N, C-alpha and C positions, 0 to 999 in steps of 0.2 A: 273446504274453507273459502269460502265465496269471499268477497270485498278484501279480502288479506293482502296488503301490496299492493302495484303497480303491475304485477304483470311475472312471467318466470325470471329466475334468478340465472345468472350465466356463472357457475362455479368456476369455470377454466380463467374467466378475467380475472375473478378475487385471487385467486388459485397464483396466476402469474403476478399478479401487485405485490402478491405479500413477498413470493421469491425476490421482484427486482426491489424490496424496501429490503429484505436482507443481504443481498448483494452490494447496495448503496450503502449499509450500514458498516459491511466489511469492509467494504473501500475508502472511508472513512478513518476508521481505524486502523489500517495500513498506512493511510496518509499520514494519520499524526505518530506512530509508529518509525515507519522508515522514509519520509519525507524529511528533506534535506536541501538547504539552499545550494544553488550553485556554487556560492563562497564557500560553505561549508564544504562541501566536494572537494573542491580545489585545495583548501585549504588540509585535510586528510591527506590528498593526493602529494602534496607537496612535503610534509612529514613525512611521509611513508619512502620515499625519494632521498629524503636526507638519514633517512636511518640505514637503508639500504649502503648509502655511500659511504656514511661513516662508520658500518660495519667493515666495508673493504679496505677502509684506509688503516683498519688495525691487524688487518691479516698479516701471516708472516710470509716474506717471501721465501721458497725453499731454494 
């Protein structure tokens, strides 16, 4: 195959680039799925504390 391409091809480089692209795609998908703003996290935490307090207030004394 004389004259085809510009020299030897490093297959390891292409394999690693493909793996990096896959990891990047997965990270982007996780950011969409699990990513929340700080305000959203704090709101959930406050609601959880409020729910626990509400349940504790309705417990019977023994």
